[in-house]
C-alpha positions as CSV (number, residue, x, y, z in Angstrom):
1,M,-15.7,-9.1,-2.3
2,P,-14.6,-5.6,-3.6
3,W,-13.1,-4.9,-0.2
4,I,-11.1,-8.1,-0.3
5,Y,-9.8,-7.1,-3.7
6,L,-8.9,-3.7,-2.3
7,L,-7.1,-5.2,0.7
8,V,-5.1,-7.6,-1.5
9,A,-4.3,-4.7,-3.9
10,G,-3.0,-2.7,-1.0
11,A,-0.8,-5.6,0.2
12,L,0.6,-6.0,-3.3
13,E,1.4,-2.3,-3.2
14,V,3.5,-2.9,-0.2
15,I,5.3,-5.8,-1.9
16,W,6.0,-3.7,-5.0
17,A,7.3,-0.8,-3.0
18,Y,9.7,-3.1,-1.1
19,S,10.7,-4.9,-4.3
20,M,11.4,-1.6,-6.0
21,K,13.7,-0.6,-3.1
22,Q,15.5,-3.9,-3.5
23,S,15.8,-3.5,-7.2
24,H,18.3,-0.6,-6.7
25,G,16.8,1.5,-9.4
26,F,15.7,-1.4,-11.6
27,T,19.4,-2.6,-11.9
28,R,18.6,-6.0,-10.3
29,L,16.5,-8.4,-12.4
30,A,14.6,-10.5,-9.9
31,P,13.3,-7.6,-7.7
32,S,12.6,-5.6,-10.8
33,L,10.4,-8.4,-12.1
34,V,8.6,-8.8,-8.8
35,T,8.0,-5.1,-8.8
36,L,6.4,-5.1,-12.2
37,V,4.3,-8.2,-11.6
38,T,3.0,-7.0,-8.3
39,M,2.3,-3.5,-9.6
40,L,0.1,-5.0,-12.4
41,G,-1.7,-7.1,-9.9
42,S,-2.2,-4.2,-7.5
43,F,-3.5,-1.9,-10.2
44,G,-5.7,-4.6,-11.6
45,L,-7.3,-5.5,-8.3
46,L,-7.7,-1.8,-7.5
47,A,-9.5,-1.3,-10.8
48,I,-11.9,-4.2,-10.0
49,A,-12.6,-2.9,-6.5
50,M,-13.4,0.5,-8.0
51,R,-16.3,-0.9,-9.9
52,T,-18.2,-0.9,-6.6
53,I,-16.2,1.2,-4.2
54,P,-16.2,5.0,-4.8
55,L,-13.0,6.4,-6.3
56,G,-12.1,8.6,-3.3
57,T,-12.6,5.8,-0.8
58,A,-10.9,3.1,-2.8
59,Y,-7.9,5.2,-3.7
60,T,-7.4,6.6,-0.2
61,I,-7.6,3.1,1.4
62,W,-5.3,1.6,-1.3
63,T,-2.6,4.3,-0.8
64,G,-3.1,4.2,3.0
65,I,-2.5,0.5,3.1
66,G,0.6,1.0,1.0
67,A,1.9,3.9,3.1
68,I,1.4,2.1,6.4
69,G,2.6,-1.2,5.0
70,A,5.7,0.4,3.5
71,F,6.4,2.2,6.8
72,L,6.2,-1.0,8.8
73,V,8.4,-2.9,6.2
74,G,10.9,-0.1,6.4
75,V,11.1,-0.2,10.2
76,I,11.0,-4.0,10.5
77,L,13.1,-5.2,7.5
78,L,15.2,-2.2,6.6
79,A,16.0,-0.9,10.1
80,E,14.5,2.6,9.3
81,P,14.1,4.9,12.3
82,L,11.1,4.6,14.5
83,N,10.5,7.7,16.5
84,A,7.5,9.5,18.0
85,M,6.9,11.8,15.0
86,R,6.9,8.9,12.5
87,V,4.6,6.8,14.7
88,T,2.2,9.8,15.0
89,A,2.2,10.3,11.3
90,A,1.3,6.7,10.8
91,M,-1.4,6.9,13.3
92,L,-2.9,9.9,11.5
93,I,-2.9,8.0,8.3
94,V,-4.7,5.1,9.9
95,S,-7.2,7.6,11.5
96,G,-7.8,9.0,8.0
97,L,-8.4,5.6,6.6
98,V,-10.9,4.7,9.3
99,L,-12.8,8.0,8.8
100,M,-12.8,7.5,5.0
101,K,-14.3,4.0,5.5
102,L,-16.9,5.3,8.0
103,S,-17.9,8.2,5.8
104,G,-18.9,5.8,3.0
105,S,-21.2,3.7,5.1
């Protein structure tokens, strides 16, 4: 169950990052509220997951999900550039996440 909490926390991190971008510096109410609510949910679930999962592993996986998720949202929804260097960077992040997970087993 802690891994499910961690995955949901990571997904919420992607949502709050996107909502923060849409808030235009917290000048738009609805996206600002979504940002704050999903931040609280993300941090709360991360804290619950960290009761069982080691700090280094949990935090790395959480930020990695957020980084890759935000990258994909940027490319898909915000038409951010997709080039070989950015894809390589994303692949390195995913490789690091896999290695972190494997090192804890």
